[in-house]
FISEPA-439240 format. One record per residue (C-alpha): residue number from 1; residue in three letters; chain; x, y, z. Coordinates in Angstrom, 1 decimal. Layout:
N
+------+------+-------+--------+--------+--------+
| resi | resn | chain |      X |      Y |      Z |
+------+------+-------+--------+--------+--------+
|  NUM |  Ala |     A |      X |      Y |      Z |
...
+------+------+-------+--------+--------+--------+
//
This chain:
287
+------+------+-------+--------+--------+--------+
| resi | resn | chain |      X |      Y |      Z |
+------+------+-------+--------+--------+--------+
|    1 |  Met |     A |   68.5 |  -12.5 |  -40.2 |
|    2 |  Arg |     A |   71.3 |  -12.0 |  -37.7 |
|    3 |  Glu |     A |   71.0 |   -8.3 |  -37.3 |
|    4 |  Leu |     A |   67.7 |   -7.1 |  -35.7 |
|    5 |  Arg |     A |   68.6 |   -3.6 |  -34.5 |
|    6 |  Asp |     A |   66.8 |   -0.8 |  -36.3 |
|    7 |  Arg |     A |   64.5 |   -3.3 |  -38.0 |
|    8 |  Val |     A |   60.7 |   -3.5 |  -37.7 |
|    9 |  Ala |     A |   58.6 |   -6.3 |  -36.2 |
|   10 |  Val |     A |   54.8 |   -6.8 |  -36.3 |
|   11 |  Val |     A |   53.4 |   -9.1 |  -33.7 |
|   12 |  Thr |     A |   49.8 |  -10.2 |  -33.5 |
|   13 |  Gly |     A |   48.3 |  -11.4 |  -30.2 |
|   14 |  Ala |     A |   50.7 |   -8.9 |  -28.6 |
|   15 |  Ala |     A |   48.5 |   -7.9 |  -25.7 |
|   16 |  Gly |     A |   49.7 |  -10.8 |  -23.6 |
|   17 |  Gly |     A |   51.4 |  -14.2 |  -23.3 |
|   18 |  Ile |     A |   53.8 |  -15.2 |  -26.1 |
|   19 |  Gly |     A |   52.9 |  -12.1 |  -28.2 |
|   20 |  Arg |     A |   53.9 |   -9.7 |  -25.5 |
|   21 |  Ala |     A |   57.1 |  -11.7 |  -24.8 |
|   22 |  Leu |     A |   58.0 |  -11.5 |  -28.4 |
|   23 |  Ala |     A |   57.4 |   -7.8 |  -28.5 |
|   24 |  Glu |     A |   59.5 |   -7.3 |  -25.5 |
|   25 |  Ala |     A |   62.3 |   -9.4 |  -26.9 |
|   26 |  Phe |     A |   62.3 |   -7.6 |  -30.2 |
|   27 |  Ala |     A |   62.3 |   -4.3 |  -28.4 |
|   28 |  Ala |     A |   65.3 |   -5.4 |  -26.3 |
|   29 |  Glu |     A |   67.1 |   -6.0 |  -29.6 |
|   30 |  Gly |     A |   66.6 |   -2.5 |  -30.7 |
|   31 |  Met |     A |   63.7 |   -3.2 |  -33.1 |
|   32 |  Ala |     A |   60.6 |   -1.0 |  -33.6 |
|   33 |  Val |     A |   57.5 |   -3.1 |  -32.7 |
|   34 |  Val |     A |   54.0 |   -2.9 |  -34.1 |
|   35 |  Leu |     A |   51.6 |   -4.5 |  -31.7 |
|   36 |  Ala |     A |   48.3 |   -6.0 |  -32.8 |
|   37 |  Asp |     A |   45.5 |   -7.5 |  -30.7 |
|   38 |  Leu |     A |   41.7 |   -7.5 |  -30.3 |
|   39 |  Asp |     A |   42.1 |   -6.4 |  -26.7 |
|   40 |  Gly |     A |   42.8 |   -2.7 |  -27.3 |
|   41 |  Gly |     A |   43.2 |   -1.8 |  -23.5 |
|   42 |  Ala |     A |   45.7 |   -4.4 |  -22.8 |
|   43 |  Leu |     A |   47.5 |   -3.7 |  -26.1 |
|   44 |  Arg |     A |   47.9 |    0.0 |  -25.2 |
|   45 |  Glu |     A |   49.3 |   -1.0 |  -21.8 |
|   46 |  Val |     A |   52.0 |   -3.0 |  -23.6 |
|   47 |  Glu |     A |   52.7 |   -0.1 |  -25.9 |
|   48 |  Arg |     A |   53.1 |    2.2 |  -22.8 |
|   49 |  Ala |     A |   55.4 |   -0.3 |  -21.1 |
|   50 |  Leu |     A |   57.7 |   -0.6 |  -24.2 |
|   51 |  Ala |     A |   57.7 |    3.1 |  -24.7 |
|   52 |  Ser |     A |   58.6 |    3.8 |  -21.2 |
|   53 |  Ala |     A |   61.6 |    1.4 |  -21.6 |
|   54 |  Gly |     A |   62.8 |    3.5 |  -24.6 |
|   55 |  Ala |     A |   61.4 |    1.3 |  -27.4 |
|   56 |  Arg |     A |   59.6 |    2.4 |  -30.5 |
|   57 |  Ala |     A |   56.2 |    0.8 |  -30.3 |
|   58 |  Leu |     A |   52.8 |    1.3 |  -32.0 |
|   59 |  Ala |     A |   49.6 |   -0.3 |  -30.9 |
|   60 |  Val |     A |   47.0 |   -1.2 |  -33.6 |
|   61 |  Pro |     A |   43.8 |   -2.9 |  -32.4 |
|   62 |  Thr |     A |   43.2 |   -5.6 |  -34.9 |
|   63 |  Asp |     A |   40.9 |   -8.5 |  -35.5 |
|   64 |  Val |     A |   43.1 |  -10.9 |  -37.4 |
|   65 |  Ala |     A |   40.2 |  -13.0 |  -38.5 |
|   66 |  Arg |     A |   39.2 |  -10.0 |  -40.8 |
|   67 |  Ala |     A |   41.4 |   -9.5 |  -43.9 |
|   68 |  Asp |     A |   40.6 |   -5.8 |  -44.1 |
|   69 |  Gln |     A |   41.9 |   -5.2 |  -40.6 |
|   70 |  Val |     A |   45.1 |   -7.0 |  -41.2 |
|   71 |  Ser |     A |   45.6 |   -4.9 |  -44.4 |
|   72 |  Ala |     A |   45.0 |   -1.8 |  -42.3 |
|   73 |  Leu |     A |   47.6 |   -3.1 |  -39.8 |
|   74 |  Ala |     A |   50.2 |   -3.3 |  -42.6 |
|   75 |  Glu |     A |   49.4 |    0.2 |  -43.7 |
|   76 |  Arg |     A |   49.8 |    1.5 |  -40.2 |
|   77 |  Ala |     A |   53.2 |   -0.2 |  -39.8 |
|   78 |  Leu |     A |   54.5 |    1.1 |  -43.1 |
|   79 |  Gly |     A |   53.2 |    4.5 |  -42.4 |
|   80 |  Ala |     A |   54.9 |    4.6 |  -39.0 |
|   81 |  Phe |     A |   58.2 |    2.9 |  -39.8 |
|   82 |  Gly |     A |   58.5 |    2.6 |  -43.6 |
|   83 |  Ala |     A |   59.2 |   -1.1 |  -43.6 |
|   84 |  Val |     A |   58.6 |   -4.5 |  -42.0 |
|   85 |  His |     A |   61.2 |   -7.1 |  -41.5 |
|   86 |  Val |     A |   59.7 |   -9.6 |  -39.0 |
|   87 |  Val |     A |   56.1 |  -10.7 |  -39.0 |
|   88 |  Cys |     A |   54.8 |  -12.9 |  -36.1 |
|   89 |  Asn |     A |   51.3 |  -14.3 |  -36.9 |
|   90 |  Asn |     A |   50.8 |  -15.3 |  -33.3 |
|   91 |  Ala |     A |   47.2 |  -14.5 |  -32.2 |
|   92 |  Gly |     A |   45.3 |  -17.6 |  -31.0 |
|   93 |  Val |     A |   42.2 |  -18.7 |  -29.2 |
|   94 |  Phe |     A |   40.9 |  -22.0 |  -27.7 |
|   95 |  Ala |     A |   37.6 |  -23.9 |  -27.5 |
|   96 |  Ala |     A |   37.1 |  -27.4 |  -26.4 |
|   97 |  Gly |     A |   34.6 |  -30.2 |  -26.5 |
|   98 |  Pro |     A |   33.7 |  -33.5 |  -28.4 |
|   99 |  Ser |     A |   34.0 |  -32.9 |  -32.2 |
|  100 |  Trp |     A |   30.4 |  -33.7 |  -32.9 |
|  101 |  Gln |     A |   29.1 |  -31.6 |  -30.0 |
|  102 |  Ala |     A |   31.1 |  -28.4 |  -30.3 |
|  103 |  Pro |     A |   28.9 |  -25.8 |  -31.8 |
|  104 |  Leu |     A |   29.7 |  -24.6 |  -35.3 |
|  105 |  Ser |     A |   30.5 |  -21.2 |  -33.8 |
|  106 |  Asp |     A |   33.5 |  -22.8 |  -32.0 |
|  107 |  Tyr |     A |   34.9 |  -24.0 |  -35.3 |
|  108 |  Glu |     A |   34.3 |  -20.7 |  -37.0 |
|  109 |  Trp |     A |   35.9 |  -18.7 |  -34.2 |
|  110 |  Val |     A |   38.9 |  -20.9 |  -33.6 |
|  111 |  Leu |     A |   39.7 |  -21.4 |  -37.3 |
|  112 |  Gly |     A |   39.0 |  -17.7 |  -38.0 |
|  113 |  Val |     A |   41.6 |  -16.5 |  -35.5 |
|  114 |  Asn |     A |   44.1 |  -19.4 |  -35.5 |
|  115 |  Leu |     A |   44.2 |  -20.3 |  -39.2 |
|  116 |  Phe |     A |   42.8 |  -17.4 |  -41.1 |
|  117 |  Gly |     A |   44.7 |  -14.9 |  -38.9 |
|  118 |  Val |     A |   47.8 |  -16.6 |  -40.2 |
|  119 |  Ile |     A |   46.5 |  -16.7 |  -43.8 |
|  120 |  His |     A |   45.7 |  -13.0 |  -43.7 |
|  121 |  Gly |     A |   49.1 |  -12.3 |  -42.3 |
|  122 |  Ile |     A |   50.8 |  -14.2 |  -45.1 |
|  123 |  Arg |     A |   48.7 |  -12.8 |  -47.9 |
|  124 |  Thr |     A |   49.1 |   -9.2 |  -46.5 |
|  125 |  Phe |     A |   52.8 |   -9.1 |  -45.5 |
|  126 |  Val |     A |   54.7 |  -11.6 |  -47.7 |
|  127 |  Pro |     A |   54.1 |   -9.4 |  -50.9 |
|  128 |  Ile |     A |   55.6 |   -6.5 |  -48.8 |
|  129 |  Leu |     A |   58.5 |   -8.5 |  -47.8 |
|  130 |  Leu |     A |   59.2 |   -9.7 |  -51.3 |
|  131 |  Asp |     A |   59.0 |   -6.2 |  -52.7 |
|  132 |  Gln |     A |   61.6 |   -4.9 |  -50.2 |
|  133 |  Lys |     A |   64.1 |   -7.4 |  -51.4 |
|  134 |  Val |     A |   65.9 |   -7.5 |  -48.0 |
|  135 |  Glu |     A |   66.3 |  -10.0 |  -45.3 |
|  136 |  Ala |     A |   63.1 |  -10.8 |  -43.5 |
|  137 |  His |     A |   61.4 |  -13.5 |  -41.5 |
|  138 |  Val |     A |   57.9 |  -14.9 |  -40.9 |
|  139 |  Val |     A |   57.0 |  -16.6 |  -37.7 |
|  140 |  Asn |     A |   53.7 |  -18.5 |  -37.6 |
|  141 |  Thr |     A |   52.5 |  -19.7 |  -34.1 |
|  142 |  Ala |     A |   51.3 |  -23.2 |  -34.3 |
|  143 |  Ser |     A |   51.6 |  -25.5 |  -31.3 |
|  144 |  Met |     A |   52.6 |  -29.0 |  -30.3 |
|  145 |  Ala |     A |   48.9 |  -29.6 |  -31.2 |
|  146 |  Ala |     A |   50.0 |  -29.3 |  -34.7 |
|  147 |  Leu |     A |   52.2 |  -32.5 |  -34.3 |
|  148 |  Thr |     A |   49.8 |  -34.5 |  -32.2 |
|  149 |  Ser |     A |   46.1 |  -35.1 |  -31.9 |
|  150 |  Met |     A |   44.3 |  -35.1 |  -28.5 |
|  151 |  Pro |     A |   40.6 |  -35.8 |  -27.9 |
|  152 |  Leu |     A |   38.2 |  -33.1 |  -27.2 |
|  153 |  Thr |     A |   40.2 |  -30.4 |  -29.0 |
|  154 |  Ala |     A |   39.1 |  -30.8 |  -32.6 |
|  155 |  Ala |     A |   38.8 |  -27.2 |  -33.6 |
|  156 |  Tyr |     A |   42.0 |  -26.1 |  -32.0 |
|  157 |  Thr |     A |   44.0 |  -29.2 |  -33.2 |
|  158 |  Ala |     A |   42.7 |  -28.7 |  -36.8 |
|  159 |  Ser |     A |   43.6 |  -25.1 |  -36.8 |
|  160 |  Lys |     A |   47.2 |  -25.8 |  -35.6 |
|  161 |  His |     A |   47.8 |  -28.7 |  -38.0 |
|  162 |  Ala |     A |   46.7 |  -26.4 |  -40.8 |
|  163 |  Val |     A |   49.0 |  -23.6 |  -39.7 |
|  164 |  Leu |     A |   52.0 |  -26.0 |  -39.8 |
|  165 |  Ala |     A |   51.0 |  -27.2 |  -43.3 |
|  166 |  Val |     A |   50.6 |  -23.6 |  -44.6 |
|  167 |  Ser |     A |   53.9 |  -22.6 |  -43.0 |
|  168 |  Glu |     A |   55.8 |  -25.6 |  -44.5 |
|  169 |  Thr |     A |   54.2 |  -24.7 |  -47.9 |
|  170 |  Leu |     A |   55.3 |  -21.1 |  -47.6 |
|  171 |  Tyr |     A |   58.8 |  -22.2 |  -46.6 |
|  172 |  His |     A |   59.1 |  -24.2 |  -49.8 |
|  173 |  Glu |     A |   57.7 |  -21.5 |  -52.0 |
|  174 |  Leu |     A |   60.1 |  -18.8 |  -50.7 |
|  175 |  Arg |     A |   63.1 |  -21.2 |  -51.0 |
|  176 |  Ala |     A |   62.1 |  -22.0 |  -54.6 |
|  177 |  Arg |     A |   62.1 |  -18.3 |  -55.4 |
|  178 |  Gly |     A |   65.5 |  -17.7 |  -53.7 |
|  179 |  Ala |     A |   63.8 |  -15.0 |  -51.5 |
|  180 |  Pro |     A |   65.8 |  -13.7 |  -48.6 |
|  181 |  Ile |     A |   62.8 |  -14.5 |  -46.3 |
|  182 |  Gly |     A |   63.0 |  -17.1 |  -43.6 |
|  183 |  Val |     A |   60.0 |  -18.9 |  -42.2 |
|  184 |  Ser |     A |   59.5 |  -20.5 |  -38.8 |
|  185 |  Ala |     A |   56.7 |  -22.5 |  -37.3 |
|  186 |  Leu |     A |   56.5 |  -22.0 |  -33.5 |
|  187 |  Cys |     A |   55.3 |  -25.2 |  -31.9 |
|  188 |  Pro |     A |   55.5 |  -24.7 |  -28.1 |
|  189 |  Glu |     A |   54.3 |  -26.9 |  -25.3 |
|  190 |  Ala |     A |   51.9 |  -25.7 |  -22.7 |
|  191 |  Val |     A |   52.8 |  -22.0 |  -22.1 |
|  192 |  Ala |     A |   51.7 |  -19.7 |  -19.2 |
|  193 |  Thr |     A |   49.4 |  -17.5 |  -21.2 |
|  194 |  Gly |     A |   45.8 |  -16.4 |  -21.0 |
|  195 |  Ile |     A |   44.6 |  -18.7 |  -23.8 |
|  196 |  Gly |     A |   42.5 |  -20.7 |  -21.4 |
|  197 |  His |     A |   40.3 |  -17.5 |  -20.9 |
|  198 |  Ser |     A |   39.9 |  -16.8 |  -24.6 |
|  199 |  Glu |     A |   36.1 |  -16.2 |  -24.2 |
|  200 |  Arg |     A |   36.8 |  -12.7 |  -23.1 |
|  201 |  Val |     A |   37.7 |  -11.7 |  -26.7 |
|  202 |  Arg |     A |   35.1 |  -13.9 |  -28.5 |
|  203 |  Pro |     A |   33.0 |  -11.9 |  -30.9 |
|  204 |  Pro |     A |   29.3 |  -11.6 |  -29.8 |
|  205 |  Glu |     A |   28.0 |  -13.2 |  -33.0 |
|  206 |  Leu |     A |   30.2 |  -16.3 |  -32.4 |
|  207 |  Arg |     A |   29.4 |  -16.8 |  -28.7 |
|  208 |  Arg |     A |   27.8 |  -20.2 |  -27.8 |
|  209 |  Lys |     A |   24.0 |  -20.1 |  -27.5 |
|  210 |  Ala |     A |   22.3 |  -21.3 |  -24.4 |
|  211 |  Gly |     A |   22.8 |  -25.0 |  -23.9 |
|  212 |  Glu |     A |   25.9 |  -25.2 |  -26.1 |
|  213 |  Gly |     A |   29.2 |  -26.2 |  -24.8 |
|  214 |  Glu |     A |   27.8 |  -27.8 |  -21.6 |
|  215 |  Gly |     A |   28.5 |  -31.1 |  -20.1 |
|  216 |  Pro |     A |   31.2 |  -32.8 |  -18.2 |
|  217 |  Glu |     A |   33.6 |  -33.4 |  -21.2 |
|  218 |  Phe |     A |   33.6 |  -29.7 |  -22.0 |
|  219 |  Ala |     A |   34.3 |  -28.8 |  -18.4 |
|  220 |  Leu |     A |   36.9 |  -31.5 |  -18.1 |
|  221 |  Val |     A |   39.1 |  -30.3 |  -20.9 |
|  222 |  Glu |     A |   38.7 |  -26.6 |  -20.2 |
|  223 |  Gln |     A |   39.8 |  -27.2 |  -16.7 |
|  224 |  Ala |     A |   42.8 |  -29.4 |  -17.8 |
|  225 |  Ile |     A |   43.9 |  -26.7 |  -20.3 |
|  226 |  Arg |     A |   43.8 |  -24.0 |  -17.5 |
|  227 |  Gly |     A |   45.7 |  -26.2 |  -15.2 |
|  228 |  Ala |     A |   48.3 |  -27.0 |  -17.8 |
|  229 |  Ile |     A |   49.0 |  -23.4 |  -18.7 |
|  230 |  Ala |     A |   49.1 |  -22.3 |  -15.1 |
|  231 |  Gln |     A |   52.1 |  -24.6 |  -14.8 |
|  232 |  Gly |     A |   53.3 |  -23.8 |  -18.3 |
|  233 |  Thr |     A |   56.6 |  -22.6 |  -19.7 |
|  234 |  Pro |     A |   57.2 |  -18.8 |  -19.2 |
|  235 |  Pro |     A |   56.5 |  -16.9 |  -22.4 |
|  236 |  Gly |     A |   59.9 |  -15.2 |  -22.2 |
|  237 |  Gln |     A |   61.5 |  -18.6 |  -22.8 |
|  238 |  Ile |     A |   59.4 |  -19.1 |  -25.9 |
|  239 |  Ala |     A |   60.4 |  -15.7 |  -27.2 |
|  240 |  Ala |     A |   64.1 |  -16.6 |  -26.7 |
|  241 |  Arg |     A |   63.6 |  -19.7 |  -28.8 |
|  242 |  Val |     A |   62.1 |  -17.6 |  -31.6 |
|  243 |  Leu |     A |   65.0 |  -15.1 |  -31.6 |
|  244 |  Arg |     A |   67.4 |  -18.0 |  -32.0 |
|  245 |  Ala |     A |   65.3 |  -19.6 |  -34.7 |
|  246 |  Ile |     A |   65.3 |  -16.3 |  -36.7 |
|  247 |  Arg |     A |   69.0 |  -15.9 |  -36.4 |
|  248 |  Glu |     A |   69.7 |  -19.5 |  -37.3 |
|  249 |  Asp |     A |   67.1 |  -19.6 |  -40.1 |
|  250 |  Arg |     A |   65.4 |  -22.6 |  -38.4 |
|  251 |  Phe |     A |   62.0 |  -23.6 |  -39.4 |
|  252 |  Tyr |     A |   60.7 |  -25.9 |  -36.6 |
|  253 |  Val |     A |   60.8 |  -24.2 |  -33.2 |
|  254 |  Leu |     A |   60.0 |  -27.0 |  -30.7 |
|  255 |  Pro |     A |   60.2 |  -27.7 |  -27.0 |
|  256 |  Glu |     A |   63.4 |  -28.6 |  -25.2 |
|  257 |  Arg |     A |   64.5 |  -32.1 |  -26.0 |
|  258 |  Asp |     A |   63.3 |  -33.6 |  -22.7 |
|  259 |  Asp |     A |   59.8 |  -32.2 |  -23.0 |
|  260 |  Pro |     A |   57.0 |  -35.0 |  -22.9 |
|  261 |  Trp |     A |   55.2 |  -33.4 |  -25.8 |
|  262 |  Leu |     A |   58.0 |  -34.6 |  -28.0 |
|  263 |  Gly |     A |   57.3 |  -38.2 |  -27.0 |
|  264 |  Ala |     A |   53.6 |  -37.8 |  -28.0 |
|  265 |  Cys |     A |   54.8 |  -36.4 |  -31.4 |
|  266 |  Asp |     A |   57.2 |  -39.3 |  -31.9 |
|  267 |  Ala |     A |   54.3 |  -41.8 |  -31.1 |
|  268 |  Arg |     A |   52.2 |  -40.1 |  -33.8 |
|  269 |  Leu |     A |   54.9 |  -40.1 |  -36.3 |
|  270 |  Glu |     A |   55.6 |  -43.8 |  -35.6 |
|  271 |  Asp |     A |   51.9 |  -44.5 |  -36.1 |
|  272 |  Val |     A |   52.1 |  -43.1 |  -39.6 |
|  273 |  Arg |     A |   55.4 |  -44.7 |  -40.4 |
|  274 |  Thr |     A |   54.2 |  -48.2 |  -39.4 |
|  275 |  Arg |     A |   50.6 |  -47.6 |  -40.6 |
|  276 |  Arg |     A |   49.2 |  -48.5 |  -37.2 |
|  277 |  Asn |     A |   46.1 |  -47.0 |  -35.7 |
|  278 |  Pro |     A |   46.5 |  -43.8 |  -33.8 |
|  279 |  Thr |     A |   48.1 |  -44.0 |  -30.3 |
|  280 |  Leu |     A |   46.7 |  -41.8 |  -27.5 |
|  281 |  Ala |     A |   50.1 |  -40.7 |  -26.1 |
|  282 |  Val |     A |   49.1 |  -38.1 |  -23.5 |
|  283 |  Pro |     A |   52.2 |  -35.9 |  -22.7 |
|  284 |  Gly |     A |   53.5 |  -36.6 |  -19.2 |
|  285 |  Ala |     A |   51.3 |  -39.6 |  -18.6 |
|  286 |  Ala |     A |   52.8 |  -43.0 |  -17.6 |
|  287 |  Arg |     A |   53.1 |  -45.3 |  -20.6 |
+------+------+-------+--------+--------+--------+
//
């Protein structure tokens, strides 16, 4: 997809961070943008900002962990604009802690949003894109956590590895059909977003109970994540990478070549290639 003007994009997790930056970038290209997020207030603020800049924008509060709400999102998008051309399954949350101590609710919440949000997006929108028989593109937000494995992040890392695997599978399936639909897996480094404060949108039924998620290891990794994203890459740079990937029909959307996360990824791939035990290659740490 080289021409984006007058096309329609759907972006989940659009109330802030990467999602908002993607929406702004698409609007700047002359696209209509359908905004989805669980944070309805922040979502409408983005809608107003885009509209005031002359963009066509529609806010649809959506819980991507629920298939029926993603289906309703698609209906609203088609009802408003008649078609969808770019789908960004981008919504994401984070919870930390030792894999055996993290409460089951952490796994259910993180996998529900990060993985099933992508699955629901694929199952809802790909049939629409196929029926349209025109150029389209699907962008699934994974992470460099999809290409590495760090301690104390089991739920998040598992969700992102799965997103990458689902995305690769989708890419092969659409290529085998000869469909004019590109697929990209966005695997960014630490980005300056609000994901370190995901608890604000955690459903009440999946919140940790008293005594759960407590202890120095939980606090250590949550503090580390917030520190990393505070110094992270600006979301606008990530959105620019996505635009290039869509136009170049590029699947892997990775950090710049000098980013330390790529070294950690290379170490993991070398572990697999040489059949050695996993190396803990912490990005940016002296080795």
